[in-house]
N, C-alpha and C positions, 0 to 999 in steps of 0.2 A: 698322035703316037698312043696306042693303046697300051695297058699296063696288063699284063698277063700274071697270073700265080701259078706257080708250079705246085701242083697238088701232091707230088711226092717229094715231101722234104728229106728223106733219106737217100735220095739218087745221088750217086757220085759222078753223074756225068756233067761235065763242065758247061755251065750255062753262060753267055755271055751276059754283062750287067746292062749291056744297052738293049737287050730284048726285055728288060723288067722282069726277069725271071730269077736268077741266081737262088737256088735252095728255097724257092717258097717266100722270099723276102719282098716280092713284089716291088712298089715304087722305091723300098729302102736298098734295094740292090744297086742302086747307082753310088748309094752313100757309103755303103762297103765294099766296093770295088776297089780291090788292092791296086789295080792297074792306075785307074782314075786318081785314086789318091795319091800314090808316088808320082803321077804327071803333076798333079797340083802342086806338091810339095816342091817338085823340082824347078817348075815355073815361078813358085815363090821364092826359091833361093836365088834364082837368075835376078829377079825382082829387087830384092833386097841388096844383093852384090851389085847392082847397077846404081841404086841409090847410094850405096856407102861410098863407091867411087864418086859421085858428084858431091857429097859432102868433102871427100879428100881435095876434090879438084878447087870447091868453092873455097874451102878453109886455108889451103895453099895460096890461093889467090890473094885474099886478105892479108894474109901475114907477110907475103910479098910486097902489097901496097903500104902496110903499116912501117915495114923496113926502109922501104924508098922514102916514104914520109919523114922517117927519124933519119935517115942520111941526110935529107935536105935540110931539116932543123938543124943538125950538127954542124953541116956546112955553114950554115948562118949564123951561128954560134946562139940560134935562140933556143937551144935545149937548157941552157943555164937560166932561163927565165922562167923554166916548168916550176912549178910549186910541186908539193909531194902528193897533193890529191890529183892533179893532172896525171903526173907519173905513174900513180897507183893505178888508175883507169888504163891508161894506156898498155901497162904491164898486164893487167889483169885481164884485159882483151885479147892480147897475145897468148895467154895461157889458157883461156877459154878456146881460142881458136886450134891451138895444139892439142886440147883434148877432144874435141872435136874431129879432128885428124884422126888421132889414135883409135877413137871408138869406129871411125869409119874403115880404117885399117881391119878392126877386129871382125867388122862386118864382112869381109873380104879374105879372110883368114881361111885357107883351105881346110876342110873338114872331112872326115869321114863318116859318109850319109849312112852307111851301112847298105847292104843289099843280100838279097838270096844268094848263098853260095853256088858257085858255078856246078858243082856235083850235083845239088840237088835239081837245078834246071835240067841237068843232062837227064837224070833219072825221070824226071816229069815227062819228056820226051818218048822213054821206053816203056813206060807204063809202069803205074803204081798203085798199090794196093791202098784200102780206105785208110790205115792208120798212117801211111806216109803222105797222102793227100793232106790230111788234116794238120800234119806236122809242115808242109810246105805252107798251107794256109796260115799257121802260125808264124812262120818264116816272114811271110808276107807281111802280116800284121805287125811283127816286130820291127820291119824295115819302113812301114809308115810311121809308126810311133816314133823310132829315132830320128826320121827325116824331120819330122814336127817339134821336137824336142832341138835339135840344132838349129831350125830356122825361127823358134820361140827365141833363143840365144841372141841369134843375129838381128831379129828385130828388136829386142830389147837395147842392144849396142846403137842400133841404127837411131832409134828414139834419143837416147842419151847423146848420141852425136849430133842430132838435129837440135836438140835443147843447149847444149854446149855452144853450138854455132850462133843460136838465137841470143843467148847470154852475150856472148862475146860482141856480136853486133849491137847489142845495146849498150854495153859497157864502152865501145868504141864510140858511138854517138854521144854518149855524155863525156866522153874525154874531149872530143871536140868542141861539144857545148861549151864545157867549162874553160877550154882554152881560147875560144872565140870571144865568147862573153866576157871573162876575166881579163884577158889581156888584150880588150880594146883600148 
């Protein structure tokens, strides 16, 4: 692919970023192309939300297993033999799984990603003056900025969910080790 530079930086003719031209930006055209940026953010949103669903599913599965084991222990009257440390580790593990699930839900919370107003897009097809085109460019840049901000929040919630789930697994393993080793 050859990179071409547009010598007329003041041209209002739309240039495809794929051509490598976009108002004299050359290779930077792909970096500032609003369509590519929005496509990237929407793809990132889908990826984050899918990972959030995975955290919710795995946390729910672990909590279900904990309740099943608790029911079995209760049925066998073995729960009365748990000391305070064992109980604290099991309850803390369940709380961490709950937190992981809640963060996973926050990752999947519907958000307004912002978009270029329909009226503006309709005007674009009818022909626009240079100031109107500049405003449309600003709208596109704002839509990208807003989408990145929302995805940043979702990524943060996902990271917290994963950390909570790791903590929950570690606490559960400690609880099991304490129960098995001490009650041997």
